[in-house]
Steps between C-alpha positions, in 0.01 A plus 500: 500500500184697540460374861847610597479828320180612680673405832802709422294799420392516864713684745625359839226699678226353271617149592501592863141632490394179324671289762348716777158455360549125468618470861204708632264258311680198639493640867127594461392154366720315756362716785138418392568128509678536828213694664242250373714214644544691828123537553424136407714385790305182580501372141873600460627315802275196456711445186831601663453275808336207329826285463533481875184292531506119485206507262668718234446362155860398447514284805164328415607424151836364594364284768230377256751405231753355752217279635501297172847368564528487884274421795647784706229732638526863479581677816330824584723781617440831666745790505416805702583843380584774751551877485795644695476876426246766596462651148626192309173362384400838361838543322473140358159580376628807309798303369287213368249748339785688328650179366160386379454842332836461314416147399156584365629813324809322349343452154429870483843584630671305225260658244597852606873415506460361151319807376794707631779303323308396182561827310873430507459154353462376144205297397671162521652588835163586643362156410809342654471694824126431534567126462780495747328715768174316447653152544710622789189640686299179436793292636530724809129470580518121450789500755300702750199270468729187532642652814162574655336171421800267527835618628404721787228280651723208513787699636280656765351162594854345541663783680189609704451156644867402542602454862829411666302397803137462608569753777553777244176632335509680172335841495581682172483872490275666241800706378706182437202336315440799267865566437562141400201487279597819311872394480422157370243642246750746368774229498288255301387766268866569419589130480230451235686754290770233454364401150518867389849548644618170352395613161669831551825342612493255217467787254809665665687165481537452873317161519395221263256215505791248522628671815155486667464138397844412638399633843150363493565243767638752731195719453265197570672419821473857626130512396426177687682629814303819505171305431567260782548782748167666424283182449233457774485125478768227469361322193676503159198622312477826685879553463474458128202731486693778661815447291319473173447880429872565579620230269263600220637855522858376457395283203306780331810721539713237313237497208494875489886528492514230231245668280654847548833374364332364187 
């Protein structure tokens, strides 16, 4: 009760001043990270553009493991990136630096937001919120890393080298590459929130572990279809390697839902 009482004593303008101060701190820290990322252009884009190269770590490991079960040789590929706008490279540079700044400052952003809302929470509620936000953030970052090291490279390799005819050469624009990378990273980050959302929906009574088990076969088929599209080789081992994280995420969600009901 003390937590809520102290919060109620503050006026609307007091809350607004606290919020304004938090937003200023968030903007300042994000800007610092963004500026640092902007000036370290070579290092930044060496990471961003790494998945387009045939010697990227993901391709090398997949071909290494697939070589245990098949004699198929890995085929090198080359996809040329082009720029089609006068100021586009500079604008992309700023966009990537800003996104990097937000990503690096995200722990501090969550901390400032929690400091703003925590006075209105009871002690047990604060512990609950810290756990939910903490687990949600970790799962989001895991999804981003999975996208960068697995999903995006394989998708880029498949779509970037796909040709309807040898007479048509693929030249991917830098804008398309960056937009796809950012979109897929965000999408996978959100997808990896499924265990958290499954737990929440189970608490609200929307889903159950039995429901998810009943449609497990449908989920596995969808997972295998998606994995087959983005797999760079035709062997079964690589197909299973790509589909494994997706399947594990679904199974973990079932266990979380079952435990939450208990």
